[in-house]
Each structure stands twice: as structure tokens, then as C-alpha cells.
C-alpha positions in Angstrom: 20.5 -12.1 -3.3 19.4 -11.2 0.2 19.0 -7.5 1.1 18.3 -5.7 4.4 16.0 -2.6 4.9 17.0 -1.4 8.3 15.2 1.3 10.3 13.4 2.1 13.6 9.8 1.9 11.9 8.3 3.8 14.7 5.8 3.6 13.2 6.1 1.9 9.8 4.6 4.1 7.2 3.4 3.8 3.6 6.8 5.3 2.6 8.7 2.6 4.3 6.4 -0.1 2.7 7.0 1.4 -0.6 10.7 1.1 -0.3 10.5 -2.5 1.1 8.1 -3.5 -1.8 10.5 -2.0 -4.4 13.5 -3.7 -2.7 11.4 -7.0 -2.9 11.2 -6.6 -6.7 15.0 -6.2 -6.9 16.1 -9.0 -4.6 15.1 -12.5 -3.7 14.7 -11.9 -0.1 14.3 -8.8 2.0 14.9 -8.7 5.7 13.2 -5.8 7.4 15.6 -5.0 10.2 13.8 -3.2 13.1 16.2 -1.3 15.1 16.5 -1.4 18.9 18.3 1.5 20.5 17.9 2.0 24.3 18.9 5.6 24.0 15.9 6.4 21.8 12.4 7.2 23.1 9.9 5.2 21.0 6.1 5.4 20.6 6.0 1.7 20.2 8.3 -0.7 22.0 10.4 -3.3 20.1 7.9 -6.1 20.3 5.1 -3.8 19.2 7.2 -2.5 16.2 8.1 -6.1 15.3 4.3 -7.1 15.4 3.2 -4.0 13.3 6.0 -4.5 10.7 5.2 -8.2 10.4 1.4 -7.4 9.9 2.3 -4.7 7.3 4.6 -6.9 5.1 2.6 -10.2 5.6 1.5 -10.2 1.9 5.0 -9.7 0.6 6.7 -12.9 -0.6 10.4 -13.2 0.4 10.2 -10.6 3.1 10.7 -11.3 6.8 11.2 -9.1 10.0 14.1 -9.4 12.4 15.4 -7.3 15.4 18.5 -5.3 14.7 20.8 -4.5 17.6 24.5 -3.6 17.3 26.3 -2.9 14.0 24.4 -3.2 10.8 27.4 -4.8 9.1 27.4 -7.5 11.8 23.7 -8.1 11.4 24.0 -8.4 7.6 27.0 -10.8 7.9 25.0 -13.0 10.4 21.9 -12.9 8.1 23.9 -13.6 5.0 22.9 -10.5 3.4 25.0 -8.9 0.7 23.2 -5.5 0.4 21.5 -2.8 2.4 18.6 -0.8 0.9 17.7 2.6 2.1 15.2 5.1 1.0 16.0 8.6 0.3 13.7 11.6 0.6 15.9 14.7 0.6 19.4 15.7 -0.2 20.3 15.7 3.6 19.1 11.9 3.6 21.7 11.3 0.7 24.5 13.1 2.6 23.9 10.9 5.7 23.3 7.7 3.9 26.4 8.1 1.7 28.5 8.5 4.7 27.0 5.3 6.2 27.4 3.5 2.9 31.0 4.4 2.7 31.8 3.3 6.3 29.8 0.0 5.9 31.6 -0.8 2.7 35.0 -0.1 4.2 34.3 -2.3 7.3 33.1 -5.3 5.5 32.4 -4.8 1.8 28.7 -4.4 2.4 27.1 -2.6 -0.5 24.3 -0.1 -0.3 21.4 0.6 -2.7 19.8 3.9 -2.3 16.2 4.1 -3.6 14.6 7.5 -4.1 11.2 7.9 -2.3 8.2 7.7 -4.6 6.8 11.2 -5.1 3.7 10.3 -3.3 5.6 9.6 0.0 8.7 11.7 -0.6 8.0 14.1 2.4 6.5 11.5 4.8 8.5 10.5 8.0 7.8 8.6 11.1 8.6 11.8 13.1 5.9 13.6 11.4 3.4 10.9 11.9 4.2 10.8 15.7 3.8 14.6 15.9 0.6 14.7 14.0 -0.9 11.9 16.1 0.4 13.5 19.4 -1.6 16.6 18.5 -4.7 14.6 17.8 -4.6 14.4 14.0 -5.6 11.5 11.8 -2.6 9.7 10.5 -4.7 7.0 8.6 -3.5 8.2 5.1 0.1 7.7 6.1 0.2 4.4 7.9 -1.4 0.9 7.3 -4.8 0.6 9.1 -3.5 -1.5 12.0 -0.9 1.0 12.8 -3.4 3.9 12.8 -5.5 1.8 15.1 -2.7 1.1 17.6 -1.6 4.8 17.5 -5.2 5.8 18.4 -5.2 3.2 21.2 -2.0 4.7 22.5 -3.4 8.2 22.3 -6.6 7.1 24.2 -4.6 5.3 27.0 -2.3 8.3 27.5 -4.9 11.1 27.2 -8.0 9.1 28.2 
């Protein structure tokens, strides 16, 4: 069975990777769908996020990366995916993801699996990583080494 793990992954964190790895243990194939939304202000553009996610999951058998634009249900149909996997950190995540699961299921029958975040990564978010990085903090403990390196390069080119 094929599953989709959607997100903006700006940047991809160890919390994202934990959910993707766990989804890989449950499903034959996992498509990491990197969202593209022109209304959002990203740290990394789409091509950079695709490259960083591909590098981060390169060691995961049965996992691949694709661009997601438009409706998730359409993307899943086009990819032949039967299920969406989302990670949950807090009750507010559950409230939002439950609404999304209901609408996706009613639109096309797409099922959603909600995985609770591992305790180690339960409070980690890309937003927090971007904030810490923007203030000059070391985010190396929260993201893969290549991502930390690219964040540092961006910081040096915008502040250097």
C-alpha cells in the first residue's frame, strides 16, 4: 500500500523524518509530498526543499519525494496512494488534522493515519527551527546536517 506524508518541510526536521520512517515501516511505499503554496513565505524555495528532503530520506527504502500543488486528494489519486500519514504533536494538531481527514475522506474516500510524535520530537516544529536560526541559534540538533549547513549559508548571505 502506498502512503503520502505531506507538508511544507521548511525545513525538514528530525520530527518529520521520524514520522516518515515510521510510515515506511507501516506501508510499502511512502511519498513525501513537498507542498508549494505561493501565498506562503518560505525560508527555502521549492527546489531547495525538494533537494533537502531527498537528501534526508535517501537511505529510506520505498520512499520518494514529489512536489504537491493543488488538492491533496487529487495528488493522492494521481499517485495511486490510498492513505495520508500525518504526525501529531498537540491536541490542536489533532483538531485540525481530524477536520482535514474528514473532508478528504468525504471528497474521495482517502483515509488518514495520525501518528503521535515521538516524545523526543513532540515539541519540535519547522517554525521554531526558523525562529531560532533567524536569531543566530544553532539548530543542528533539530535538523539533518545538510539542512543545518544550508540554514547557516542562508543566514550568512542575508546577514553577511
